[in-house]
C-alpha positions in Angstrom: -9.1 7.6 18.0 -11.9 6.8 15.6 -14.3 6.4 18.5 -13.8 10.0 19.7 -13.8 11.4 16.2 -17.1 9.7 15.5 -18.6 11.1 18.7 -17.2 14.6 17.8 -18.8 14.3 14.3 -22.0 13.3 15.9 -22.0 10.0 13.9 -22.1 8.1 17.2 -23.6 8.9 20.6 -21.2 8.7 23.6 -21.5 5.5 25.4 -22.7 5.5 29.0 -21.0 2.3 30.2 -17.2 2.8 30.9 -16.7 -0.9 30.8 -18.0 -1.1 27.2 -15.6 1.7 26.2 -12.7 0.0 28.0 -13.4 -3.3 26.1 -13.6 -1.4 22.8 -10.2 0.2 23.4 -8.5 -2.9 24.8 -10.2 -5.5 22.6 -7.1 -7.7 22.2 -7.8 -9.4 18.8 -7.6 -6.1 17.0 -4.7 -4.5 18.9 -1.7 -6.4 17.4 -2.4 -6.4 13.6 -6.0 -5.3 13.1 -8.5 -5.3 11.8 -9.3 -1.8 12.9 -13.0 -1.8 13.7 -15.2 1.2 13.6 -16.8 2.1 16.9 -20.3 1.8 15.5 -19.7 -1.8 14.4 -17.7 -3.1 17.4 -19.6 -1.2 20.1 -22.9 -2.7 18.9 -21.4 -6.2 19.2 -20.0 -5.4 22.6 -23.4 -4.2 23.9 -25.4 -7.1 22.5 -25.3 -10.6 24.0 -23.1 -13.0 22.2 -23.6 -16.7 22.2 -21.1 -18.3 19.9 -22.5 -21.4 18.2 -20.8 -24.4 16.6 -20.5 -22.4 13.3 -18.6 -19.7 15.2 -16.3 -22.2 16.9 -15.5 -24.0 13.6 -15.0 -20.8 11.7 -12.9 -19.3 14.5 -10.7 -22.4 14.8 -10.2 -22.6 11.0 -9.2 -18.9 10.9 -6.7 -19.4 13.7 -5.1 -22.4 12.1 -5.1 -20.8 8.7 -3.5 -17.7 10.1 -0.8 -19.7 11.9 -0.2 -21.6 8.7 0.3 -18.3 6.8 2.6 -17.0 9.5 4.7 -20.1 10.4 4.8 -22.1 7.2 4.6 -19.5 4.4 5.9 -16.2 5.8 8.7 -17.6 8.0 10.0 -19.9 5.2 9.9 -17.0 2.8 11.9 -14.9 5.3 14.8 -17.4 5.0 14.9 -16.9 1.2 14.7 -13.1 1.6 17.2 -12.8 4.4 19.7 -15.0 2.6 19.6 -12.8 -0.5 19.1 -9.3 0.9 21.1 -9.8 4.0 24.1 -11.5 2.4 27.1 -9.8 1.0 27.6 -12.0 -2.1 26.7 -10.7 -5.5 23.5 -12.2 -6.8 22.2 -12.5 -10.3 18.9 -11.1 -11.6 17.0 -14.4 -11.2 18.0 -14.7 -7.6 17.0 -11.1 -6.9 13.7 -11.6 -8.6 13.0 -14.7 -6.6 13.9 -12.8 -3.4 11.6 -9.9 -4.4 8.6 -12.3 -4.9 9.4 -14.1 -1.7 9.5 -10.8 0.2 6.0 -9.9 -1.2 4.6 -13.2 -0.1 6.4 -13.0 3.3 4.9 -9.5 3.8 1.4 -10.6 2.8 1.3 -13.9 4.7 3.0 -12.4 7.8 0.5 -9.6 8.2 -2.5 -11.4 6.8 -1.7 -14.4 9.1 -1.8 -12.2 12.2 -5.0 -10.5 11.1 -6.6 -13.8 10.3 -5.8 -15.1 13.8 -7.3 -11.9 15.3 -10.5 -12.4 13.3 -10.6 -16.1 14.3 -10.0 -15.3 18.0 -12.8 -12.7 17.8 -15.1 -15.2 16.1 -14.5 -17.8 18.9 -15.9 -15.2 21.3 -18.8 -14.4 19.1 -17.5 -11.2 17.5 -17.6 -10.7 13.7 -14.5 -8.7 12.7 -13.7 -7.3 9.3 -11.8 -9.6 6.9 -8.6 -7.6 6.4 -7.0 -9.2 3.4 -9.1 -10.4 0.4 -6.6 -12.0 -1.9 -4.9 -8.6 -2.9 -2.5 -10.2 -5.3 -5.4 -11.3 -7.5 -6.6 -7.7 -7.9 -7.2 -6.5 -11.5 -5.8 -3.0 -10.9 -4.3 -0.7 -8.3 -7.6 0.6 -6.9 -8.9 -3.0 -6.6 -5.6 -3.9 -4.8 -6.1 -1.2 -2.2 -9.7 -2.4 -1.7 -8.3 -5.9 -0.9 -5.1 -5.0 1.1 -5.6 -4.3 4.8 -9.2 -3.3 4.2 -9.8 -1.8 7.6 -6.7 0.4 7.5 -7.6 1.7 4.1 -11.1 2.6 5.3 -9.7 4.2 8.4 -7.3 6.5 6.5 -10.1 7.2 3.9 -12.6 8.2 6.6 -10.2 10.1 8.9 -7.5 11.5 6.7 -8.2 11.5 2.9 -11.9 12.5 2.8 -11.6 15.3 5.4 -8.6 16.8 3.6 -10.2 16.5 0.2 -13.5 18.0 1.3 -11.8 21.1 3.0 -12.6 24.3 1.3 -9.8 25.7 -0.8 -7.7 24.8 -3.9 -9.5 22.4 -6.2 -7.4 19.9 -8.2 -4.3 20.5 -6.0 -6.3 19.6 -2.9 -7.2 16.1 -4.4 -3.5 15.4 -5.3 -2.2 16.6 -2.0 -4.8 14.6 -0.1 -3.7 11.4 -1.9 0.0 12.1 -1.4 -0.4 12.9 2.3 -2.6 9.9 2.9 -0.2 7.5 1.2 2.7 9.1 3.1 1.0 8.4 6.4 0.0 4.9 5.3 3.7 4.3 4.5 4.8 5.6 7.8 2.3 3.4 9.6 3.6 0.3 7.8 7.2 1.2 8.9 10.4 1.7 7.1 
């Protein structure tokens, strides 16, 4: 969708090669869990020759292994703690619920960041430089910094295609800003699922 909007806004000229467009749309590393690459950035990489070197192979392999570790070792083990607490029928005390809540937050982060890291690693093995999607969000100093570190490409996408266009529309002043934020967060929440 971003590709066609960028062309419509005249921020990007339409491509002439249908195979380049098909590769952009079907580029498998970004399809499952992101990162969501802007057409300007990914199309330039598609159109230029790539010759992955040893640094790309090492970095790509490291990212693949690190992503697998996050998913299989951390997230899947946290899922056991979370499911035992939230899925069980027994009453739990406050400490057990707190442990389950923290476990769920790490399960969520490592599950999604692991998939994203594997996508970046797979792209790197092929010579593509994809956006790092998670930049230690739990070390953020405030909420704004958190959203600049959590699923970076999705935050940018919603900013570029939902929030800023809504906020910059002519009309009500302060109410427009608040409505833009609320609608954007609603859509981000729906994108993440129930």
